[in-house]
C-alpha positions as CSV (number, residue, x, y, z in Angstrom):
1,M,0.0,0.0,0.0
2,H,1.4,3.4,-1.0
3,K,2.1,5.9,1.8
4,L,-0.4,8.5,0.3
5,T,-3.1,5.9,0.3
6,L,-2.5,5.3,4.0
7,I,-2.5,9.0,4.8
8,G,-5.8,9.3,2.8
9,I,-7.4,6.6,4.8
10,I,-6.3,8.2,8.0
11,L,-7.8,11.5,6.8
12,V,-11.1,9.9,5.9
13,V,-11.3,8.2,9.3
14,L,-10.5,11.6,10.9
15,A,-13.3,13.2,8.8
16,V,-15.8,10.6,10.1
17,V,-14.8,11.3,13.7
18,L,-15.0,15.1,13.1
19,F,-18.4,14.7,11.6
20,G,-19.5,12.7,14.6
21,I,-18.2,15.5,16.9
22,F,-20.2,18.0,14.7
23,I,-23.4,16.1,15.2
24,A,-22.8,15.8,18.9
25,L,-22.0,19.5,19.2
26,S,-25.0,20.5,17.1
27,S,-27.5,18.5,19.1
28,F,-26.0,19.7,22.4
29,Y,-25.6,23.5,21.6
30,L,-28.1,24.4,18.9
31,G,-31.6,25.1,20.1
32,K,-30.6,24.7,23.7
33,T,-32.0,28.0,24.7
34,T,-35.7,27.7,23.6
35,V,-38.6,29.7,25.0
36,T,-42.2,29.2,23.9
37,R,-44.9,31.5,25.1
38,S,-48.5,32.5,24.4
39,V,-49.9,36.0,25.3
40,V,-53.1,37.9,24.5
41,L,-52.5,41.5,23.4
42,G,-55.3,43.9,24.0
43,P,-56.0,46.6,21.4
44,H,-52.9,48.7,20.8
45,E,-50.9,46.7,23.4
46,T,-47.3,45.5,23.1
47,A,-45.2,42.5,24.1
48,N,-41.4,42.6,24.4
49,V,-39.4,39.5,23.5
50,S,-35.8,39.7,24.6
51,Y,-32.8,37.8,23.3
52,S,-29.3,37.2,24.5
53,P,-26.3,39.3,23.5
54,N,-23.6,37.7,21.3
55,S,-26.0,35.2,19.9
56,I,-27.9,34.1,16.8
57,T,-31.6,34.1,17.6
58,I,-34.6,33.0,15.6
59,I,-38.1,34.2,16.8
60,S,-41.0,32.5,15.1
61,Y,-44.5,33.7,15.8
62,S,-48.1,33.3,14.9
63,S,-51.3,35.2,15.7
64,N,-54.9,35.4,14.9
65,G,-54.7,39.0,13.8
66,T,-52.3,41.5,12.4
67,I,-49.1,42.0,14.4
68,T,-46.5,44.7,13.8
69,L,-42.9,44.4,14.7
70,T,-41.3,47.4,16.3
71,H,-38.2,48.3,18.2
72,M,-36.0,46.2,15.9
73,P,-32.4,46.0,17.1
74,T,-30.0,48.5,15.6
75,N,-26.8,47.3,17.2
76,S,-27.0,43.9,15.5
77,S,-24.9,42.9,12.6
78,S,-27.9,41.3,10.9
79,V,-31.7,41.4,11.3
80,R,-33.8,39.6,8.8
81,V,-37.6,39.7,8.9
82,V,-39.4,37.0,6.9
83,E,-43.0,38.1,7.1
84,S,-44.3,35.3,4.9
85,K,-43.1,32.8,7.5
86,N,-43.7,35.0,10.6
87,M,-40.0,34.8,11.5
88,V,-37.3,37.2,12.7
89,E,-33.6,36.2,12.6
90,V,-31.2,38.3,14.7
91,A,-27.4,37.9,14.6
92,D,-26.4,40.1,17.6
93,L,-22.8,41.0,18.1
94,G,-23.6,43.4,20.9
95,S,-22.6,43.0,24.5
96,T,-26.0,43.8,26.0
97,S,-29.4,42.1,25.8
98,S,-32.0,43.6,23.6
99,Y,-35.6,42.9,22.6
100,I,-38.1,43.1,19.8
101,T,-41.6,44.5,20.4
102,F,-44.7,42.9,19.0
103,Y,-47.5,45.5,18.6
104,N,-51.2,44.9,18.1
105,P,-52.5,47.7,15.9
106,N,-56.0,46.3,15.9
107,N,-59.1,47.5,17.9
108,Y,-59.6,44.0,19.2
109,A,-57.5,41.5,21.2
110,V,-55.0,39.3,19.4
111,S,-53.5,36.0,20.6
112,L,-49.8,35.8,20.0
113,N,-47.7,32.6,20.2
114,Y,-44.0,32.8,19.8
115,T,-40.9,30.6,20.1
116,V,-37.4,32.0,20.7
117,V,-34.5,29.7,19.7
118,S,-31.0,31.1,20.5
119,S,-27.4,29.9,20.2
120,S,-24.3,31.7,21.3
121,L,-21.9,32.9,18.5
122,T,-19.0,31.0,20.1
123,H,-20.8,27.7,19.9
124,T,-22.1,28.3,16.4
125,I,-18.5,29.1,15.2
126,E,-17.2,25.9,16.9
127,I,-19.9,23.8,15.2
128,G,-19.1,25.5,11.8
129,I,-15.4,24.9,12.0
130,T,-15.9,21.3,13.0
131,F,-18.2,20.7,10.0
132,L,-15.8,22.4,7.6
133,A,-12.8,20.5,8.9
134,S,-14.7,17.2,8.5
135,I,-15.6,18.0,4.9
136,A,-12.1,19.2,4.0
137,S,-10.5,16.1,5.7
138,F,-12.8,13.8,3.7
139,I,-12.2,15.5,0.4
140,I,-8.4,15.6,0.9
141,G,-8.4,12.0,2.1
142,I,-10.3,10.7,-0.9
143,V,-7.9,12.6,-3.3
144,L,-4.9,11.2,-1.5
145,I,-6.3,7.7,-1.6
146,I,-6.9,8.0,-5.4
147,I,-3.4,9.4,-6.0
148,G,-1.9,6.7,-3.8
149,V,-3.7,3.9,-5.6
150,I,-2.5,5.3,-9.0
151,K,1.1,5.7,-7.9
152,G,1.0,2.2,-6.2
153,R,-0.1,0.7,-9.5
154,R,2.6,2.4,-11.5
155,K,5.4,1.0,-9.2
156,S,4.2,-2.6,-9.7
C-alpha cells in the first residue's frame, strides 16, 4: 500500500470522527435556549421579546390577527424579517441584551404565540469549524487515496 493511500485513509477516518463531533455539538448546543410563550395582546398593546447578546436568535410567531414588529435592534450585525413565514432572525454581536416588540395595531385583542431559539456565536462558530474541517479532511483523504492507488499501480 502506498504511503499516500494510508494518509488518505487516516484523513477519511478523521473526517468521520470530526463529523460525529459535529453532530454531537449540534445536538448539544443548537436550540438549547428555547422559550415558547402565548400571550393575549389587547387593542394597541405590546409585548417585548428579549434575546441574549452575542447570539444568533430566531423568533417565530403566529397570531390570529395583524401583528406589527417594532423596536427592531439597531446594534445587531444582521436582522432579517421573513414576514411570509412570521419569523425574525437576529445575529447580535452586541454585548447587551435587547428585545423586539410585537405591537397589536387592531381595535380587538389578538392572541400571539412565539418561540425563541438562541445559540451563542461561540458555539455556532465551533460547530461550523468542526463541520468544515470534517468536509475538508474527507475530500483531501479521498484525493490522496486515489493518488496513492494510481502511484502504487505504477510502481508494480
